Every structure is written in C-alpha cells, then in structure tokens.
gemmi code that builds the backbone of each chain (N, CA, C; Angstrom):
import gemmi

chains = {
    "A": [
        ("UNK", (72.963, 140.195, 100.719), (71.842, 140.814, 100.019), (70.679, 139.843, 99.934)),
        ("UNK", (69.452, 140.355, 100.199), (68.294, 139.501, 100.048), (67.896, 139.410, 98.603)),
        ("UNK", (67.369, 138.237, 98.236), (66.937, 138.092, 96.864), (66.523, 136.685, 96.532)),
        ("UNK", (66.318, 136.461, 95.229), (65.892, 135.154, 94.725), (66.976, 134.628, 93.796)),
        ("UNK", (67.339, 133.388, 94.020), (68.366, 132.742, 93.216), (67.746, 131.631, 92.399)),
        ("UNK", (68.037, 131.630, 91.117), (67.608, 130.541, 90.249), (68.854, 129.935, 89.596)),
        ("UNK", (68.891, 128.637, 89.614), (70.027, 127.988, 88.962), (69.579, 126.727, 88.228)),
        ("UNK", (70.290, 126.388, 87.139), (71.303, 127.207, 86.483), (70.660, 128.286, 85.624)),
        ("UNK", (71.440, 129.153, 85.021), (70.901, 130.197, 84.152), (70.492, 129.610, 82.801)),
        ("UNK", (71.276, 128.654, 82.311), (70.962, 127.964, 81.059), (70.981, 126.460, 81.324)),
        ("UNK", (70.019, 125.757, 80.730), (69.896, 124.324, 80.955), (69.507, 123.652, 79.651)),
        ("UNK", (70.212, 122.589, 79.336), (69.941, 121.863, 78.096), (69.623, 120.412, 78.446)),
        ("UNK", (68.572, 119.884, 77.837), (68.180, 118.501, 78.092), (67.701, 117.848, 76.796)),
        ("UNK", (67.771, 116.537, 76.812), (67.233, 115.762, 75.693), (65.751, 115.511, 75.953)),
        ("UNK", (65.027, 115.416, 74.868), (63.592, 115.127, 74.963), (63.388, 113.808, 75.697)),
        ("UNK", (62.360, 113.779, 76.575), (62.070, 112.552, 77.312), (62.672, 112.507, 78.703)),
        ("UNK", (63.521, 113.468, 79.020), (64.141, 113.523, 80.345), (63.406, 114.521, 81.225)),
        ("UNK", (63.266, 114.164, 82.506), (62.770, 115.136, 83.470), (63.916, 116.061, 83.868)),
        ("UNK", (63.583, 117.300, 84.215), (64.604, 118.241, 84.653), (64.031, 119.106, 85.770)),
        ("UNK", (64.871, 119.389, 86.782), (64.415, 120.191, 87.918), (65.130, 121.532, 87.940)),
        ("UNK", (64.337, 122.596, 88.042), (64.856, 123.953, 88.122), (64.803, 124.404, 89.577)),
        ("UNK", (65.893, 125.031, 90.004), (66.007, 125.434, 91.398), (65.553, 126.882, 91.599)),
        ("UNK", (64.898, 127.142, 92.741), (64.533, 128.497, 93.138), (64.673, 128.608, 94.646)),
        ("UNK", (65.501, 129.543, 95.085), (65.735, 129.772, 96.513), (65.570, 131.257, 96.803)),
        ("UNK", (64.905, 131.582, 97.947), (64.768, 132.981, 98.328), (65.131, 133.164, 99.795)),
        ("UNK", (65.760, 134.296, 100.099), (66.103, 134.611, 101.487), (65.413, 135.890, 101.929)),
        ("UNK", (64.238, 136.148, 101.366), (63.447, 137.339, 101.691), (62.433, 137.072, 102.790)),
        ("UNK", (62.373, 135.843, 103.257), (61.399, 135.425, 104.268), (59.960, 135.597, 103.771)),
        ("UNK", (59.790, 135.421, 102.457), (58.453, 135.539, 101.877), (57.668, 134.257, 102.037)),
        ("UNK", (56.347, 134.429, 102.230), (55.487, 133.263, 102.409), (55.179, 132.573, 101.085)),
        ("UNK", (54.883, 133.380, 100.063), (54.403, 132.833, 98.797), (55.505, 132.776, 97.750)),
        ("UNK", (55.451, 131.727, 96.953), (56.379, 131.588, 95.834), (55.617, 131.144, 94.601)),
        ("UNK", (56.165, 131.502, 93.440), (55.463, 131.306, 92.176), (56.441, 130.837, 91.099)),
        ("UNK", (55.922, 130.075, 90.147), (56.666, 129.740, 88.943), (55.874, 130.214, 87.733)),
        ("UNK", (56.603, 130.924, 86.841), (56.017, 131.402, 85.597), (56.821, 130.848, 84.424)),
        ("UNK", (56.124, 130.741, 83.328), (56.765, 130.400, 82.062), (56.617, 131.593, 81.134)),
        ("UNK", (57.692, 131.947, 80.428), (57.645, 133.073, 79.511), (58.003, 132.599, 78.111)),
        ("UNK", (57.116, 132.863, 77.175), (57.354, 132.593, 75.759), (57.233, 133.911, 75.001)),
        ("UNK", (57.951, 134.061, 73.917), (57.911, 135.331, 73.165), (56.485, 135.723, 72.796)),
        ("UNK", (56.125, 136.970, 73.080), (54.824, 137.503, 72.693), (53.655, 137.024, 73.536)),
        ("UNK", (53.936, 136.260, 74.596), (52.830, 135.741, 75.411), (52.860, 136.214, 76.852)),
        ("UNK", (53.782, 137.048, 77.196), (53.853, 137.485, 78.579), (54.241, 136.345, 79.501)),
        ("UNK", (53.853, 136.438, 80.751), (54.155, 135.414, 81.742), (52.886, 134.645, 82.078)),
        ("UNK", (53.022, 133.337, 82.121), (51.891, 132.482, 82.473), (52.237, 131.684, 83.725)),
        ("UNK", (51.290, 131.648, 84.656), (51.515, 131.029, 85.957), (51.432, 129.504, 85.858)),
        ("UNK", (52.469, 128.827, 86.367), (52.509, 127.367, 86.337), (51.982, 126.795, 87.661)),
        ("UNK", (52.634, 127.159, 88.751), (52.264, 126.725, 90.094), (52.540, 127.858, 91.062)),
        ("UNK", (51.853, 127.836, 92.198), (52.160, 128.768, 93.261), (51.950, 128.107, 94.612)),
        ("UNK", (52.592, 128.673, 95.617), (52.531, 128.117, 96.964), (52.465, 129.261, 97.959)),
        ("UNK", (51.517, 129.165, 98.875), (51.378, 130.206, 99.892), (52.061, 129.834, 101.199)),
        ("UNK", (52.143, 128.520, 101.463), (52.787, 128.063, 102.695), (53.519, 126.760, 102.428)),
        ("UNK", (54.370, 126.391, 103.347), (55.128, 125.145, 103.223), (54.180, 123.955, 103.153)),
        ("UNK", (54.542, 122.996, 102.312), (53.788, 121.750, 102.127), (52.415, 121.960, 101.498)),
        ("UNK", (52.224, 123.094, 100.851), (50.971, 123.350, 100.153), (51.258, 124.119, 98.870)),
        ("UNK", (50.613, 123.738, 97.767), (50.771, 124.444, 96.509), (49.542, 124.203, 95.644)),
        ("UNK", (49.338, 125.112, 94.694), (48.174, 125.036, 93.818), (48.595, 125.165, 92.362)),
        ("UNK", (47.813, 124.564, 91.496), (48.067, 124.687, 90.062), (47.716, 126.085, 89.588)),
        ("UNK", (48.529, 126.562, 88.651), (48.217, 127.812, 87.989), (47.484, 127.541, 86.692)),
        ("UNK", (47.719, 128.387, 85.701), (46.980, 128.289, 84.447), (47.510, 127.223, 83.498)),
        ("UNK", (48.793, 126.844, 83.661), (49.397, 125.897, 82.706), (50.211, 124.837, 83.436)),
        ("UNK", (49.608, 124.140, 84.394), (50.338, 123.203, 85.255), (50.636, 121.850, 84.601)),
        ("UNK", (49.968, 121.516, 83.524), (50.141, 120.189, 82.932), (51.577, 119.959, 82.481)),
        ("UNK", (52.150, 118.824, 82.921), (53.523, 118.501, 82.551), (54.576, 119.045, 83.504)),
        ("UNK", (54.123, 119.677, 84.583), (55.026, 120.233, 85.589), (54.669, 119.682, 86.977)),
        ("UNK", (55.658, 119.678, 87.881), (55.379, 119.353, 89.272), (56.276, 120.203, 90.157)),
        ("UNK", (55.835, 120.429, 91.408), (56.588, 121.248, 92.351), (56.556, 120.599, 93.719)),
        ("UNK", (57.393, 121.113, 94.606), (57.363, 120.748, 96.022), (57.692, 121.996, 96.823)),
        ("UNK", (57.224, 122.010, 98.066), (57.533, 123.146, 98.950), (57.787, 122.584, 100.355)),
        ("UNK", (58.962, 121.988, 100.512), (59.326, 121.374, 101.790), (59.922, 122.388, 102.755)),
        ("UNK", (60.465, 123.474, 102.210), (61.034, 124.535, 103.039), (60.496, 125.878, 102.563)),
        ("UNK", (60.413, 126.833, 103.453), (59.896, 128.147, 103.102), (60.764, 128.804, 102.030)),
        ("UNK", (62.076, 128.522, 102.087), (63.011, 129.213, 101.200), (63.081, 128.623, 99.800)),
        ("UNK", (62.568, 127.435, 99.599), (62.828, 126.707, 98.367), (61.545, 126.246, 97.675)),
        ("UNK", (61.530, 126.347, 96.351), (60.331, 125.963, 95.581), (60.786, 125.417, 94.224)),
        ("UNK", (61.342, 124.207, 94.183), (61.839, 123.659, 92.918), (60.724, 123.246, 91.974)),
        ("UNK", (60.991, 123.415, 90.696), (60.044, 123.058, 89.636), (60.633, 121.929, 88.793)),
        ("UNK", (59.857, 120.857, 88.610), (60.283, 119.774, 87.737), (59.488, 119.822, 86.442)),
        ("UNK", (60.216, 119.879, 85.347), (59.599, 119.821, 84.028), (59.660, 118.355, 83.597)),
        ("UNK", (58.522, 117.739, 83.475), (58.500, 116.309, 83.180), (58.464, 116.058, 81.678)),
        ("UNK", (58.656, 114.803, 81.329), (58.633, 114.428, 79.909), (57.231, 114.574, 79.317)),
        ("UNK", (56.232, 114.753, 80.165), (54.858, 114.933, 79.685), (54.593, 116.346, 79.172)),
        ("UNK", (55.494, 117.265, 79.465), (55.319, 118.639, 78.981), (55.681, 118.662, 77.501)),
        ("UNK", (54.731, 119.031, 76.663), (54.912, 118.900, 75.217), (55.865, 119.929, 74.620)),
        ("UNK", (55.899, 121.099, 75.158), (56.777, 122.155, 74.632), (57.559, 122.791, 75.776)),
        ("UNK", (58.556, 122.105, 76.311), (59.218, 122.593, 77.510), (60.221, 123.719, 77.287)),
        ("UNK", (60.665, 123.924, 76.067), (61.661, 124.967, 75.808), (61.036, 126.324, 76.071)),
        ("UNK", (61.602, 127.065, 77.040), (61.051, 128.358, 77.439), (61.979, 128.988, 78.466)),
        ("UNK", (61.628, 130.207, 78.847), (62.326, 130.932, 79.915), (61.445, 130.817, 81.151)),
        ("UNK", (62.023, 130.310, 82.261), (61.249, 130.066, 83.471), (61.662, 131.055, 84.565)),
        ("UNK", (60.663, 131.690, 85.137), (60.897, 132.697, 86.165), (60.239, 132.292, 87.466)),
        ("UNK", (60.991, 132.435, 88.535), (60.489, 132.191, 89.883), (60.267, 133.547, 90.551)),
        ("UNK", (59.248, 133.639, 91.386), (58.966, 134.881, 92.093), (58.509, 134.568, 93.509)),
        ("UNK", (58.550, 135.578, 94.354), (58.045, 135.407, 95.715), (57.371, 136.692, 96.155)),
        ("UNK", (56.505, 136.563, 97.170), (55.840, 137.746, 97.698), (55.506, 137.544, 99.163)),
        ("UNK", (55.270, 138.651, 99.824), (54.940, 138.663, 101.234), (53.426, 138.736, 101.369)),
        ("UNK", (52.820, 137.746, 101.931), (51.367, 137.733, 102.049), (50.869, 138.533, 103.246)),
        ("UNK", (51.747, 138.791, 104.178), (51.327, 139.552, 105.351), (51.094, 141.009, 104.978)),
        ("UNK", (51.983, 141.533, 104.163), (51.843, 142.914, 103.701), (50.693, 143.017, 102.702)),
        ("UNK", (50.037, 144.146, 102.697), (48.934, 144.348, 101.757), (49.430, 144.639, 100.350)),
        ("UNK", (50.710, 144.788, 100.189), (51.231, 145.196, 98.893), (51.227, 144.074, 97.867)),
        ("UNK", (51.521, 142.862, 98.298), (51.551, 141.695, 97.412), (52.448, 141.893, 96.210)),
        ("UNK", (53.428, 142.752, 96.299), (54.369, 142.934, 95.211), (55.191, 141.668, 95.045)),
        ("UNK", (55.396, 141.217, 93.803), (56.189, 140.027, 93.567), (57.602, 140.407, 93.157)),
        ("UNK", (58.556, 139.692, 93.726), (59.967, 139.878, 93.403), (60.407, 138.691, 92.557)),
        ("UNK", (61.160, 138.972, 91.508), (61.512, 137.936, 90.551), (62.988, 137.563, 90.614)),
        ("UNK", (63.253, 136.289, 90.333), (64.602, 135.823, 90.162), (65.104, 136.115, 88.757)),
        ("UNK", (66.365, 135.773, 88.459), (66.955, 136.091, 87.146), (66.515, 135.157, 86.032)),
        ("UNK", (65.858, 134.054, 86.369), (65.333, 133.159, 85.346), (66.284, 132.046, 84.942)),
        ("UNK", (65.697, 130.974, 84.418), (66.438, 129.854, 83.836), (65.903, 129.617, 82.431)),
        ("UNK", (66.813, 129.604, 81.470), (66.401, 129.318, 80.085), (66.616, 127.836, 79.812)),
        ("UNK", (65.534, 127.129, 79.587), (65.573, 125.690, 79.340), (65.413, 125.418, 77.850)),
        ("UNK", (66.323, 124.630, 77.329), (66.244, 124.203, 75.926), (66.213, 122.687, 75.881)),
        ("UNK", (65.162, 122.163, 75.286), (65.010, 120.709, 75.161), (65.054, 120.337, 73.682)),
        ("UNK", (65.960, 119.405, 73.346), (66.104, 119.010, 71.935), (65.883, 117.509, 71.757)),
    ],
    "B": [
        ("UNK", (39.734, 136.588, 88.024), (41.083, 137.099, 87.835), (41.095, 138.213, 86.785)),
        ("UNK", (42.067, 139.060, 86.912), (42.180, 140.181, 85.980), (42.624, 139.715, 84.594)),
        ("UNK", (42.211, 140.481, 83.583), (42.709, 140.313, 82.222), (43.419, 141.609, 81.842)),
        ("UNK", (44.634, 141.497, 81.324), (45.446, 142.678, 81.019), (45.793, 142.702, 79.538)),
        ("UNK", (45.579, 143.860, 78.915), (45.873, 144.023, 77.498), (46.886, 145.141, 77.303)),
        ("UNK", (47.998, 144.813, 76.689), (48.964, 145.835, 76.309), (48.773, 146.079, 74.820)),
        ("UNK", (48.457, 147.304, 74.476), (47.954, 147.615, 73.145), (49.040, 147.667, 72.079)),
        ("UNK", (50.290, 147.761, 72.461), (51.374, 147.841, 71.492), (52.386, 146.757, 71.785)),
        ("UNK", (52.709, 145.944, 70.787), (53.703, 144.902, 71.018), (55.132, 145.437, 70.845)),
        ("UNK", (55.288, 146.428, 69.959), (56.617, 147.001, 69.730), (56.491, 148.509, 69.633)),
        ("UNK", (57.404, 149.225, 70.289), (57.421, 150.680, 70.234), (58.851, 151.136, 69.961)),
        ("UNK", (59.118, 151.565, 68.728), (60.436, 152.165, 68.447), (60.387, 153.651, 68.769)),
        ("UNK", (61.466, 154.170, 69.338), (61.480, 155.580, 69.735), (62.920, 156.095, 69.662)),
        ("UNK", (63.054, 157.378, 69.326), (64.381, 157.977, 69.275), (64.795, 158.449, 70.667)),
        ("UNK", (66.088, 158.419, 70.887), (66.650, 158.872, 72.153), (66.211, 160.297, 72.442)),
        ("UNK", (65.872, 160.571, 73.690), (65.417, 161.867, 74.201), (63.975, 162.208, 73.811)),
        ("UNK", (63.323, 161.343, 73.085), (61.911, 161.547, 72.769), (61.061, 160.949, 73.890)),
        ("UNK", (59.790, 161.392, 73.990), (58.900, 160.793, 74.987), (58.360, 159.447, 74.513)),
        ("UNK", (57.912, 158.636, 75.463), (57.312, 157.352, 75.113), (56.113, 157.099, 76.016)),
        ("UNK", (55.087, 156.462, 75.447), (53.925, 156.036, 76.221), (53.611, 154.594, 75.871)),
        ("UNK", (53.464, 153.763, 76.893), (53.092, 152.368, 76.707), (51.698, 152.187, 77.293)),
        ("UNK", (50.800, 151.619, 76.485), (49.409, 151.567, 76.880), (49.040, 150.221, 77.497)),
        ("UNK", (48.227, 150.295, 78.536), (47.794, 149.100, 79.252), (46.348, 149.280, 79.688)),
        ("UNK", (45.514, 148.277, 79.420), (44.136, 148.247, 79.902), (43.915, 146.979, 80.727)),
        ("UNK", (43.117, 147.102, 81.754), (42.803, 145.954, 82.594), (41.287, 145.773, 82.624)),
        ("UNK", (40.870, 144.607, 83.060), (39.430, 144.355, 83.153), (38.906, 145.017, 84.419)),
        ("UNK", (37.689, 145.430, 84.370), (37.116, 146.229, 85.436), (37.057, 145.462, 86.749)),
        ("UNK", (37.244, 146.168, 87.832), (37.181, 145.546, 89.144), (36.909, 146.622, 90.187)),
        ("UNK", (36.249, 146.230, 91.244), (36.009, 147.169, 92.329), (37.330, 147.579, 92.962)),
        ("UNK", (38.191, 146.607, 93.164), (39.474, 146.879, 93.806), (40.572, 146.240, 92.984)),
        ("UNK", (41.502, 147.040, 92.509), (42.571, 146.508, 91.649), (43.904, 147.120, 92.026)),
        ("UNK", (44.931, 146.306, 91.992), (46.301, 146.769, 92.156), (46.995, 146.619, 90.818)),
        ("UNK", (47.792, 147.624, 90.435), (48.400, 147.635, 89.113), (49.907, 147.841, 89.206)),
        ("UNK", (50.618, 147.204, 88.279), (52.076, 147.214, 88.323), (52.641, 147.351, 86.907)),
        ("UNK", (53.809, 147.972, 86.802), (54.614, 147.926, 85.592), (55.985, 147.356, 85.966)),
        ("UNK", (56.386, 146.355, 85.170), (57.704, 145.738, 85.346), (58.525, 145.955, 84.078)),
        ("UNK", (59.856, 145.956, 84.230), (60.758, 146.032, 83.087), (61.643, 144.782, 83.089)),
        ("UNK", (61.919, 144.284, 81.881), (62.784, 143.112, 81.747), (63.851, 143.409, 80.710)),
        ("UNK", (65.109, 143.371, 81.140), (66.226, 143.486, 80.216), (66.553, 142.093, 79.689)),
        ("UNK", (67.197, 141.986, 78.531), (67.425, 140.678, 77.894), (68.006, 139.632, 78.836)),
        ("UNK", (67.366, 138.474, 78.840), (67.820, 137.316, 79.623), (67.927, 137.597, 81.116)),
        ("UNK", (67.062, 138.477, 81.608), (67.046, 138.755, 83.041), (65.633, 138.586, 83.581)),
        ("UNK", (65.524, 138.671, 84.904), (64.211, 138.636, 85.531), (63.516, 139.974, 85.400)),
        ("UNK", (62.359, 140.083, 86.051), (61.574, 141.311, 85.988), (61.899, 142.206, 87.180)),
        ("UNK", (61.942, 143.509, 86.901), (62.204, 144.511, 87.940), (61.003, 145.438, 88.017)),
        ("UNK", (60.529, 145.711, 89.213), (59.373, 146.573, 89.370), (59.732, 148.021, 89.070)),
        ("UNK", (58.957, 148.643, 88.172), (59.135, 150.066, 87.871), (58.288, 150.933, 88.799)),
        ("UNK", (57.027, 150.546, 88.941), (56.110, 151.308, 89.778), (54.854, 150.482, 90.036)),
        ("UNK", (54.049, 150.974, 90.989), (52.829, 150.262, 91.338), (51.767, 151.246, 91.795)),
        ("UNK", (50.522, 150.878, 91.520), (49.378, 151.638, 92.021), (48.607, 150.728, 92.962)),
        ("UNK", (48.456, 151.205, 94.206), (47.683, 150.449, 95.182), (46.417, 151.207, 95.555)),
        ("UNK", (46.556, 152.514, 95.791), (45.421, 153.372, 96.115), (45.951, 154.802, 96.151)),
        ("UNK", (45.041, 155.774, 96.340), (45.474, 157.148, 96.497), (45.639, 157.881, 95.183)),
        ("UNK", (46.672, 158.675, 95.074), (46.906, 159.509, 93.891), (46.950, 158.668, 92.632)),
        ("UNK", (46.284, 159.161, 91.604), (46.209, 158.406, 90.351), (47.493, 158.506, 89.536)),
        ("UNK", (48.339, 159.467, 89.840), (49.613, 159.591, 89.149), (50.690, 158.960, 90.025)),
        ("UNK", (51.323, 157.948, 89.469), (52.308, 157.196, 90.234), (53.691, 157.397, 89.621)),
        ("UNK", (54.642, 157.738, 90.446), (56.013, 157.906, 89.951), (56.851, 156.692, 90.342)),
        ("UNK", (57.700, 156.273, 89.397), (58.523, 155.108, 89.658), (60.004, 155.397, 89.498)),
        ("UNK", (60.748, 154.323, 89.290), (62.187, 154.474, 89.136), (62.541, 154.853, 87.708)),
        ("UNK", (63.762, 155.354, 87.518), (64.295, 155.677, 86.186), (63.463, 156.699, 85.431)),
        ("UNK", (62.734, 157.568, 86.133), (61.989, 158.634, 85.487), (60.649, 158.245, 84.895)),
        ("UNK", (60.203, 157.027, 85.133), (58.908, 156.579, 84.621), (57.768, 157.006, 85.540)),
        ("UNK", (56.600, 157.191, 84.950), (55.395, 157.466, 85.709), (54.213, 156.820, 84.995)),
        ("UNK", (53.144, 156.593, 85.734), (51.953, 155.991, 85.142), (50.733, 156.637, 85.757)),
        ("UNK", (49.649, 156.650, 84.981), (48.412, 157.250, 85.461), (47.297, 156.219, 85.485)),
        ("UNK", (46.681, 156.077, 86.631), (45.545, 155.175, 86.810), (44.277, 155.915, 86.411)),
        ("UNK", (43.526, 155.350, 85.466), (42.281, 155.943, 85.020), (41.185, 154.892, 85.190)),
        ("UNK", (40.395, 155.079, 86.240), (39.393, 154.071, 86.564), (38.283, 154.010, 85.520)),
        ("UNK", (37.869, 155.154, 85.020), (36.748, 155.183, 84.064), (37.130, 154.512, 82.746)),
        ("UNK", (38.393, 154.601, 82.373), (38.855, 153.976, 81.139), (39.564, 152.649, 81.402)),
        ("UNK", (39.612, 152.218, 82.620), (40.313, 150.990, 83.055), (41.696, 150.907, 82.400)),
        ("UNK", (42.446, 151.990, 82.539), (43.766, 152.041, 81.920), (44.833, 152.393, 82.943)),
        ("UNK", (46.061, 152.035, 82.604), (47.218, 152.327, 83.460), (48.421, 152.486, 82.525)),
        ("UNK", (48.449, 153.594, 81.810), (49.483, 153.827, 80.806), (50.782, 154.315, 81.440)),
        ("UNK", (51.875, 153.837, 80.896), (53.216, 154.177, 81.396), (53.841, 155.229, 80.490)),
        ("UNK", (54.509, 156.220, 81.090), (55.109, 157.294, 80.298), (56.503, 157.627, 80.810)),
        ("UNK", (57.330, 158.117, 79.873), (58.612, 158.709, 80.245), (58.850, 159.885, 79.300)),
        ("UNK", (59.141, 161.065, 79.814), (59.234, 162.260, 78.974), (60.452, 162.269, 78.044)),
        ("UNK", (61.516, 161.540, 78.413), (62.728, 161.557, 77.595), (63.474, 160.228, 77.812)),
        ("UNK", (63.518, 159.420, 76.777), (64.111, 158.079, 76.957), (65.602, 158.076, 76.629)),
        ("UNK", (66.265, 157.074, 77.197), (67.688, 156.858, 76.930), (67.869, 155.517, 76.239)),
        ("UNK", (69.026, 155.335, 75.648), (69.334, 154.054, 75.008), (69.147, 152.904, 75.993)),
        ("UNK", (69.484, 153.155, 77.251), (69.414, 152.113, 78.282), (67.984, 151.712, 78.642)),
        ("UNK", (66.994, 152.450, 78.141), (65.597, 152.083, 78.373), (65.118, 151.005, 77.406)),
        ("UNK", (65.960, 150.615, 76.483), (65.612, 149.522, 75.572), (65.414, 148.246, 76.385)),
        ("UNK", (64.200, 147.711, 76.330), (63.838, 146.560, 77.169), (62.412, 146.154, 76.833)),
        ("UNK", (61.940, 145.106, 77.518), (60.543, 144.720, 77.402), (59.827, 145.152, 78.679)),
        ("UNK", (58.617, 145.662, 78.508), (57.850, 146.205, 79.616), (56.542, 145.431, 79.758)),
        ("UNK", (56.248, 145.062, 80.998), (55.041, 144.289, 81.264), (54.142, 145.043, 82.232)),
        ("UNK", (52.875, 145.084, 81.882), (51.845, 145.592, 82.759), (51.222, 144.390, 83.471)),
        ("UNK", (50.921, 144.540, 84.764), (50.334, 143.435, 85.514), (49.258, 143.976, 86.434)),
        ("UNK", (48.286, 143.139, 86.746), (47.177, 143.550, 87.594), (46.744, 142.405, 88.489)),
        ("UNK", (46.189, 142.765, 89.632), (45.611, 141.768, 90.528), (44.392, 142.369, 91.206)),
        ("UNK", (43.418, 141.521, 91.465), (42.280, 141.952, 92.262), (42.734, 142.141, 93.705)),
        ("UNK", (42.037, 142.989, 94.413), (42.454, 143.309, 95.768), (42.489, 142.120, 96.708)),
        ("UNK", (41.659, 141.097, 96.441), (41.599, 139.958, 97.340), (42.257, 138.716, 96.757)),
        ("UNK", (43.076, 138.888, 95.755), (43.726, 137.766, 95.073), (45.227, 138.017, 95.053)),
        ("UNK", (46.022, 137.016, 95.382), (47.459, 137.226, 95.380), (48.095, 136.861, 94.037)),
        ("UNK", (47.316, 136.424, 93.062), (47.870, 136.077, 91.757), (47.896, 137.295, 90.847)),
        ("UNK", (49.019, 137.457, 90.148), (49.173, 138.532, 89.180), (48.800, 138.043, 87.784)),
        ("UNK", (48.116, 138.896, 87.035), (47.869, 138.627, 85.615), (48.719, 139.593, 84.809)),
        ("UNK", (49.441, 139.073, 83.815), (50.363, 139.882, 83.030), (49.831, 140.127, 81.626)),
        ("UNK", (50.175, 141.291, 81.079), (49.967, 141.529, 79.670), (51.040, 140.818, 78.858)),
        ("UNK", (50.902, 140.876, 77.537), (51.822, 140.156, 76.652), (53.177, 140.838, 76.515)),
        ("UNK", (53.277, 142.082, 76.983), (54.548, 142.781, 76.929), (54.655, 143.744, 75.761)),
        ("UNK", (55.437, 144.812, 75.967), (55.744, 145.782, 74.916), (57.243, 145.932, 74.838)),
        ("UNK", (57.785, 145.701, 73.655), (59.222, 145.843, 73.460), (59.530, 147.266, 73.025)),
        ("UNK", (60.330, 147.943, 73.815), (60.732, 149.314, 73.500), (62.166, 149.294, 72.976)),
        ("UNK", (62.342, 149.861, 71.805), (63.681, 149.955, 71.214), (64.005, 151.435, 71.043)),
        ("UNK", (65.040, 151.879, 71.728), (65.451, 153.276, 71.671), (66.636, 153.398, 70.723)),
        ("UNK", (66.485, 154.298, 69.749), (67.532, 154.485, 68.741), (68.167, 155.862, 68.890)),
        ("UNK", (69.445, 155.938, 68.607), (70.176, 157.212, 68.696), (69.775, 158.132, 67.550)),
    ],
}
model = gemmi.Model(1)
for chain_id, residues in chains.items():
    chain = gemmi.Chain(chain_id)
    for i, (resn, *xyz) in enumerate(residues, 1):
        res = gemmi.Residue()
        res.name, res.seqid = resn, gemmi.SeqId(i, " ")
        for name, pos in zip(("N", "CA", "C"), xyz):
            atom = gemmi.Atom()
            atom.name, atom.element = name, gemmi.Element(name[0])
            atom.pos, atom.b_iso = gemmi.Position(*pos), 0.0
            res.add_atom(atom)
        chain.add_residue(res)
    model.add_chain(chain)
structure = gemmi.Structure()
structure.add_model(model)
structure.setup_entities()
C-alpha cells in the first residue's frame, strides 16, 4: 500500500536534547511538508521541500531543521533551541506535477518534552 | 497566502441530526479549497475538495460542501450525522499558483446519541 509513514507514534525527550522525527513516503511525490499542531491553532507549516536537496522555511521554522537527501524521506529535527517543542507533528506530501496539489498526511508523531 | 477562518470551534450535535461547519477564506482570483477530518491521535484524511466547476462538491462519508465566491465561503454539511463522525474538521485553502496550504483552526464535532 502506498502511503506516508511517521515513526515513532509517541516520543519522549528531556529538555535540552535534540530529537529527530522520521517521515517516509512511497507515493513518488515531489513535495514534502512538516506541520506542527497545537490545540485550537490548526496546523502551522514548519518546513517544506519541493525537490531533493532543497527546502524552505515555513511560518514557524525557528528551532527546527530538516534534510532532503532522498525523494522518499524528509526527517525533522527538533533542536534544543525550540522553546515549546511539545506538540503533535504531521508530515505530508503532494504531487507537484498534478494540478490538484492535494496533500496526503501521515499518522503523526506526538512529542513530549519534559 | 490564503487566510482561513473556521467560525465555530466546537459543534455538539445529536445523532441523525444535520450539521454545518462554517469556513471563510480570504479573497483570491484563483483558490483551491479542501476539508479534512482528523480522528483522535491520527493524521488528516481528505473529505472533499473544490478545484473548479460545480460549486457543490460531494465527498466521502456523506459530506458535501458549497463554494460561494461572493461570500468567500466553503461550508461543510452532512444531512444526518453518526456517532462515528465525532472528530475534528479542518478547512484549508491555497492560491492557484501556490503549493502551500493554509489551515483554519479546526472545528470539533461531538455527536451524541
């Protein structure tokens, strides 16, 4: 089955530690996205990438970093500089060739930092 | 970029009753509109989308939405809800030449027996 995999589903870290969230897709999509979800705030874009080895900051990129070495993978690192890292993180992908630009979402990773 | 406003943060509704979730977007010459549903601790699933053509869009699970350009609205409706429709619903929009989606804050629908 084609889809987006995010692992792990739940992640716990101590304050001051960097943590990397995994996102893999086998949909052959060009673009990938990372969103952060907080209660009552909807989804906010952290980073996005349209092609391999290229990515752009979204609306709330401070304290986060990404890489796009392979088309299928777009890992997100939450650094110790992120002041409020506890949140639900969603990865998405879309096909840029199609005019639809519909985004497909992974199941999410819930990060808790104490 | 688009700005999306969902007018209701919480909507309680009885089973088999109709429901309407309201969504407004900022004006644009060309806009694509989407409704997503999120069940607890899961990702988002697309319910329906408006790209062009008929203003009444039908989606999965009996949902439909109407695109109203003059009112810049894209309200979601279902004539008869089930307990399983309890979830959070997000309206999203993008300009025709932009691949970034803008999301509303979400509407939590709670269906009671």
